[in-house]
N, C-alpha and C positions, 0 to 999 in steps of 0.2 A: 570586534570588527573582524571580518572573514578576511582569511589568507589567502584569496583568490584573489588574478590578475588580471582574469577577462574581462575586458572591459560591458560594458551593454551596452547591447547588439553588435559583438563584434564577431558574431556566424555560427560557431562553432554548436552543436546540440549533444550533451551527454545524456546518456540512459543512469539510473540508479536503481536497483534491486534492492532492499532488502529480504533477506534469506538465514532461516536456521533450518538447522536437521535438529530434528529433538528426539530421535532417536541413540543419538550419540552418548553413550553412559556420563563421560565424564560433564559433559550440558548437564543432563538431566538430573545427575547428584551433586553439582551446584543449585540447580537451580530449586530441586525438594528443599536443601538447606536453608536457603535466605524465603521459601516458603514458612519455613519453619520457623526460622526470627518472625518472621511476621505474624505467626499466628494463624498463618490461611494455610487453608489446603488446599488439595485442586480442583476441586469445585468451583472454586472462588471464579468467578463470571472473567478475572482476566488470567485466571494461570490452566483454565481449560487445557487437557492435552494437544487439542485439537489446532491450538493456537500454535502446538509447534511441531505439527507433522510435517513429514516432506516425506512427497510420493517421486519427487523427479521432474516437479514440474517447473524447478529451475530452468533446465535442461531446454524445453521446449518455450520459458519463456526468450532467454535468452540467442536462441537460436529463430526464432520468430521474429527478432529487432531486428537482427542480421541480415533475415532474410527479407522482413516488407519494409523494413525504415534503414536499408543501409547510410539514408546521410549521416545515423549517428554516429557520432564521432571515438567518443568511449564508454563502455559499459562500466557502472561501477558495480561490483557483490557488496554491501553492507555487511556484514557478520562478526561471529563472538569468536572468533581462534579456528574458525574452521574454511571448508577451500570447497568449492562443488564439483571438484577434477575435469574440466569445462575446457580445459588451454589447446589439449593435444584434438578437438573434435574440432576445434574452432579454426585453428589454424588448418587442419585436415582437408576441411571442408568449405571454409573461408578465407583462403593463405594471404588477400589480402588485408584480411582485417587479426591477422597475426599480431597479439601484445594488443589486444583492445581493449579485455580482461582485465579491469584494474579491482584484487582483492582488497575490501577497507577492513580493521577494526575499529572496533570499537569506540578503543583508546584514541584511536585517532579523529573521531568526530566528540568525541567528549575532554579532548584535553583541556585540562584546566576543571572540569567539573568532573575529575576521575575519583571525589566520595559519591558520585549517586552510580557506582559502577559497580559489580554486574549489575546491567537492566536486562527482562525479560521480557520488556512492555518497546511491540512497536511503535506508539503513539511518541512515547520518550524518546527512539531511536528517529523517530520522522522529523523531529523538531531538532535535529541536529545536522540533519544533512549537508544543508546548505557551508556546511563548517568542513565537507569533504576539500584537501588543498587538491588543485588546479582544475575541478569542477567548473564548466563551464557558464558563463553567467544563465545561458537558459539551457535548463535542461528538464527532461522528463523523470517522473516520479512510478514505479513500477511496484507492487504486489509479485512476488511469484509466479502465484496463481494467474494473473492475467498474460496472455499470447496474447499475440497482432493473428491474425486470420486472410488478413489482403492488405498490400501497398495499401502505406499509410505514411504521403507525402508531406513533406514539411510543413506544409500550411493546415498541415492537418491538425498540427500541434501550435503552432506561431504563426501570427499574421504580424508583420510588420517590427517585429523585434519584439509583440507582447504576448502571452496566454493566451491559448484557444479556449475558453470556459467551456467545457460542457456538462450540462443538467438542465436545471428546471426549474423556477422560481416557485417558493411554497409559504404559506402560514403559519406562522411560530406554533412547534407539535401538544396542540394544548390536549388532544386527546391520550396523546402519547405521555406526557407528564400526569395526568389527572391518572389513570392507566397501573400507572407505575405505584402510586403513591395511595394505589385503592390495594396493590399487593403488596406493599411495604405494611399497610397496617392489618391485611387480615393476615399475613403469614406469622410478624413478629408482634403484634398484639394480641393478638386474635387467639390462632393459634399458637401462639407462646414459642414460636421459632425464632431464638435470637440471632441464630445462625445466615438466619433467610438473605439474599441477596438479589437481586432483580438482575436482569439482563440489560446488560451496557447499550443504551440505543443510541443508532448511527444517527438518528432525526435526531433527538436532542442533542447532541454535542456539536450538532453540525451546527443545529440555532446559537447552544451555547457560545460555541467559537465566534459566529455573526455577532451575536449580540456582542461580543466583548474585544471588537473595531471600531462597533458604532451602529451596525447594523437595527433599525427599531421596528419593524414592522413587517420584514417578511424576511426570508434568506435563500441563498441557492445552493440546492439540493443536488449535490455529486451524489457520482455510483462510485460502482466496483468497478474501476476502469486504473487507466496511468493517466501522471498527470502533468500536465507540461506546467513549470513553475517558475520562474525567477529570481536567485542568488540575491540580486540587491533588495530585495519585497519582504524575504523573512529576514537578512541581513538585518537592516535599520530598523524591523521592528521589533526584535528581540535587543537588541543593540542600545535600544532605547526601553523595553520593557524587562530587562536584566535578569531583573525579581521574579516575573508570572516564567521567563523559560526555568527557571532553579526552581520554581513552585511543579511543573512543569514534565522536566525531566526528575522529580524527585522521588516519583511512580516506579517501584522496580517493578508492579505486575499493574496492567492496563486498569485506569480509575474511572471512573463517572467525570468526574470530578476533572478532570482534563482534559485542555483543549486542544483541539484535531489543526494540527499543522498544515494541512492540506485546504481546509476552509476558512482559516485563518490567511491563508498566501491569497484562495479565487475574491474575495472579499476585500481586503486590501484593495485591489486588481480593480473589482467593479468602485470601490468609494476613488482611486486615481482616475477615472475615465476610461474602465479598456473595457471596449466593448462587442469584444468578439465573442459572440456565447454563439456555441456551439448544437448540437440536437446529440443525443447519447448513440453514441454507435457500436454499442457494444451488446452480446449474447450473453447472459445471466446463466451456469449451469450449476443448482442445492443437489448437496448429497442424496436428500428425499425425492427424489421426481423416479419415478416409477422408468420401466424400461419401454413403453409406449412415449410417454413422454418426452423422457433421455430424445430417442429415437427421432420425435417430431424436432425439437429445440436443434439437435447437428441439424435436420432437412432445413431449417429457417434458416439456418448462422451459410449452410452453403448455398442457400437459394439466392439472400437478398445481400445488394452488392453495398447496403450499407452497414450493416453490420462489419467492422472492421479490429476486433479486439472479444477478447471472451475472455471470462471470471470464472475459475473453474473451485468453489470454493469446496475447501475438504474433502479434498480427493481421497483423500483414503477412509471415508464413511462411506464411501460407494462401496454395491459387491463387486468385486473379484470382476465378471461380467459386464457390466458394465464400465468399468475402469478400462479393463482394456477395452473398450469400444470405444472407446473417447483418446485411447492412447494409439488407434488405429487410424482413427478417422484423423486427429495428427499428426501422425505420421504424413497422411496421405497430403495435409493439407503443405506439410513443407518437404513434402517430394523424400522424404525419411526414407522409402521402399517403394514395393509398386502396389499396394494392398490398399484396396476402397475402404 
């Protein structure tokens, strides 16, 4: 059971951010050591370097929460023996929020499950977030590449104490399942590439997680945005299904067989009667955008008031000019300087 003592509906809302700085040599050596132990290479879908890279997105994520979601009480940064070093800037820029940043080491949320550490798997870590000591019943989970760009009031996240579920209903991803099966057949059995591993599908994992909790004919697909969740929803489910929790966190590197805790939480909410559905309200930035497309996407985010956040995936893969362009724009959004 969770160690949290905040009763349901008590009011406070916290934010939780997963973060890793893959350039840390100590962490890199540890990751490579466990890859070797599991006979995996950095080409494994769950061990690609981009999963651990950091371009200081965490700074923009934290400052955006403080700027556009001032109702957030604490910001918990979950990491492995690291610290992004943002306390001084938060203290100077938001003195009323001094002390709101809390660094949470993996050892805290994996207490009692230390045999599964170290982990380099955000899906395993995500399944344990509800075990943060002192976390509010209602909390918002962020990846560090998710950044708010407009005011997002509390009711954008929770209504009557229940999460607002943003996404859309989809039918089972049959074509994606068939496509992956064909790629495995082609590469492993026809081309004789026994080491081939297909890309891990975000759609299929959500569908598998939905089926796990009882959905049959469709699933509610969520995208790369921040996710409001309740501690009690995950606590009750995983406390009842501890073997499933152990199986989930046993993967040190992301695996297609793992459940996705956000999808589990969403569908448990739906099965429990939550009908707080909302439209997706994010802008998505992909590292392979052309300069022209990047500028069009930025302009759309500027002009469309419905877009409240952005996800900038794999920023380290962008060209330096594109990365600088995005940083200048985010600086202007967060009023960190006077550049446009």
